[in-house]
C-alpha positions in Angstrom: -0.2 0.5 0.2 2.7 2.5 0.6 3.6 2.3 -3.0 0.5 3.6 -3.7 1.5 6.7 -1.9 4.6 7.2 -4.3 2.8 6.6 -7.2 0.0 9.4 -6.5 1.6 11.6 -4.9 5.1 11.7 -8.2 1.3 11.4 -9.6 0.3 14.9 -8.4 3.8 16.3 -7.8 3.8 16.1 -11.8 0.4 17.3 -13.3 1.7 20.4 -10.9 4.9 21.4 -13.2 2.7 20.3 -16.3 0.0 23.0 -15.0 2.3 25.5 -14.5 4.1 25.3 -17.5 0.5 25.5 -19.5 0.1 28.9 -17.2 3.0 30.1 -18.4 2.5 30.0 -22.2 -1.3 31.0 -22.0 0.8 33.7 -19.9 2.6 34.6 -22.9 0.0 33.9 -25.8 0.9 37.4 -27.3 4.4 37.8 -26.8 6.4 37.9 -29.8 8.7 35.4 -30.4 7.7 33.3 -27.6 8.2 29.4 -27.9 6.0 27.3 -26.1 7.6 25.0 -23.0 6.3 21.3 -22.4 6.9 19.7 -19.7 8.5 15.6 -20.4 7.4 12.6 -17.8 9.0 9.6 -17.6 9.1 7.1 -14.8 11.5 6.0 -13.1 11.9 2.5 -11.0 10.0 -1.0 -12.2 9.4 -3.6 -10.0 8.9 -7.4 -11.0 5.4 -8.7 -10.9 5.9 -12.9 -10.5 3.5 -15.7 -10.1 4.2 -17.1 -6.4 3.3 -20.8 -7.8 5.4 -21.1 -10.6 7.9 -18.4 -10.3 6.9 -16.8 -13.9 7.5 -13.3 -15.0 4.2 -11.8 -15.5 5.9 -8.1 -16.2 6.9 -4.8 -14.6 5.4 -1.7 -12.7 6.6 1.6 -12.7 7.4 2.7 -9.0 6.8 6.5 -9.7 6.4 9.2 -11.9 7.9 12.0 -12.7 9.7 14.8 -14.7 12.3 14.9 -17.0 12.3 17.3 -18.7 11.3 21.5 -19.4 11.4 20.9 -23.3 11.0 23.5 -25.4 8.8 23.6 -29.1 10.3 25.1 -31.3 8.1 25.7 -34.1 7.5 28.4 -36.4 4.8 30.7 -34.9 2.1 32.9 -37.3 4.1 35.8 -39.3 2.3 39.1 -38.8 2.7 42.3 -40.4 2.8 45.2 -38.4 4.4 48.4 -41.3 6.7 49.2 -38.0 10.2 49.8 -39.7 12.1 48.6 -36.6 10.5 44.6 -36.6 12.1 41.9 -38.5 10.8 38.4 -38.3 13.0 35.2 -39.8 11.4 32.8 -42.0 12.8 29.1 -41.8 14.9 28.8 -39.4 17.6 30.6 -36.6 17.7 33.0 -34.6 19.2 36.8 -34.3 21.8 37.1 -32.7 21.7 40.1 -29.5 24.6 41.1 -27.6 24.7 41.3 -23.6 26.8 42.1 -20.7 26.7 38.2 -19.9 27.3 37.7 -23.9 25.9 36.4 -26.9 21.8 34.8 -26.6 19.6 34.2 -29.5 16.2 34.9 -30.0 13.5 35.0 -32.2 12.0 37.8 -30.8 12.7 40.7 -33.3 11.0 44.0 -32.1 13.7 46.1 -32.2 14.8 49.8 -31.1 16.9 52.1 -31.2 19.5 53.3 -28.2 20.7 56.2 -27.9 23.4 55.8 -30.2 21.9 54.6 -33.1 22.0 51.3 -32.6 19.6 47.9 -33.3 18.4 46.9 -29.6 16.6 45.0 -28.5 14.5 46.1 -25.0 16.4 44.6 -22.0 18.6 42.1 -23.7 20.7 44.5 -25.7 22.1 44.9 -29.1 21.2 43.2 -32.2 23.9 41.7 -34.0 24.9 41.9 -37.9 27.8 40.2 -39.5 29.9 43.0 -38.8 28.9 43.9 -35.1 26.1 45.9 -32.9 24.6 46.9 -36.1 24.5 50.6 -35.7 22.1 52.1 -38.4 21.6 55.3 -36.9 18.4 56.4 -38.4 15.0 54.4 -38.6 14.5 55.3 -42.1 16.6 52.4 -43.7 15.7 49.8 -46.5 15.9 46.5 -45.6 15.5 43.4 -48.4 14.9 40.0 -47.8 18.4 38.7 -47.6 18.8 41.0 -44.3 20.7 43.6 -46.2 20.2 47.4 -44.2 20.9 50.0 -46.6 20.4 53.6 -45.2 20.3 55.6 -49.0 22.3 53.4 -51.4 25.0 52.5 -48.6 25.2 49.1 -46.8 25.1 49.6 -42.8 25.2 45.7 -42.7 23.7 42.8 -43.2 21.8 41.3 -39.9 22.9 37.9 -38.7 20.9 34.3 -38.3 22.2 32.0 -36.1 21.4 28.7 -36.5 22.2 25.3 -34.3 22.3 21.3 -34.8 20.5 20.5 -31.7 18.0 22.8 -30.4 17.3 20.5 -27.1 20.5 22.8 -26.1 19.7 25.6 -25.9 18.8 26.7 -22.6 16.4 30.0 -22.1 17.4 32.5 -20.4 14.3 34.8 -20.7 12.5 37.4 -22.4 12.4 35.0 -25.2 16.2 34.6 -25.2 18.1 31.4 -25.2 21.9 30.6 -24.9 23.8 27.1 -25.2 26.9 26.6 -23.5 27.8 23.0 -25.7 26.7 24.1 -29.0 28.5 26.2 -31.7 26.3 28.4 -33.9 26.5 28.6 -37.7 25.6 32.0 -39.9 22.6 30.2 -41.7 21.9 31.9 -45.4 18.8 29.7 -45.5 16.6 32.4 -43.0 14.1 35.0 -45.4 14.0 38.1 -43.8 10.9 39.2 -43.2 10.9 43.0 -42.6 8.0 45.0 -41.3 6.7 41.5 -39.9 6.7 40.2 -36.4 6.7 36.2 -35.8 3.8 35.8 -32.5 3.8 33.0 -30.4 3.3 29.7 -30.8 1.1 29.3 -28.6 -2.4 27.7 -29.9 -4.4 28.7 -26.9 -7.8 26.3 -27.4 -4.9 23.7 -27.2 -3.2 24.5 -24.0 -7.0 24.9 -22.6 -7.5 21.2 -23.6 -4.2 19.7 -22.6 -5.1 22.1 -18.5 -8.1 20.4 -18.0 -7.1 17.5 -19.0 -4.4 17.6 -17.0 -6.6 19.3 -14.4 -8.9 15.8 -13.7 -5.3 13.7 -13.7 -4.1 15.9 -10.4 -7.7 15.6 -9.2 -8.5 12.0 -9.7 -4.5 11.6 -8.3 -5.3 13.7 -5.2 -8.8 11.7 -4.7 -7.0 8.3 -5.0 -4.5 9.0 -2.1 -6.9 10.6 0.0 -8.8 6.9 -0.2 -5.0 5.0 0.4 -4.9 7.4 3.4 -8.1 6.5 4.7 -7.5 3.1 4.1 -4.7 2.6 5.8 -5.5 4.6 8.5 -8.7 2.4 9.0 -6.2 -0.7 8.7 -3.8 0.7 11.2 -6.6 1.1 13.9 -9.1 -1.8 13.5 -6.0 -4.0 13.5 -4.4 -2.5 16.6 -7.6 -3.5 18.0 -7.2 -6.9 16.7 
């Protein structure tokens, strides 16, 4: 019976983590470039089951179920036109590079601005990188082609750098829709197409998240109810066996 407490308790903890991830997705449904997250669960430990009479193996049963990873889903969100000069989106794989005080981070959020020195920046994060370093345009009166070349008049200022990774699973979320990697070395990509005056919206499907939240909540309630029954039966067993 004690094993039931572990199984049901672990189920409640895993469902709670899933609900937290779903809540975070819903809170960021309108966040530019946001990538949804999903809890990956797995069994932890298992027991072999035998028939006591003939010692025939019947199978295995898991001891507990636990959350093993908070995976980010990197599917592309819808591209929406804005007509704002400082808005950019990437069609295809890859990330914009942003220079921060702690180092380089990578993002799909192309809602840029200009700082006091005329550099293209992502608010609260840092300066946007081109192939020649941080991009200094000095004005919001510029043109951009599908390759990401930025021109002021007839003068090419720089080209937006698009970085890609071989393994997205190694990317670590660092907040503000940005990611970093401690193991993967990014490469400059020529395959992605830059969409000017466009933003990539969140890839969160609110209808799917609501459905997942309802299913997870029901599972959590079922675990809680079963755990309550286990506790009641154990208390009853202890008190009645004690009298015998």
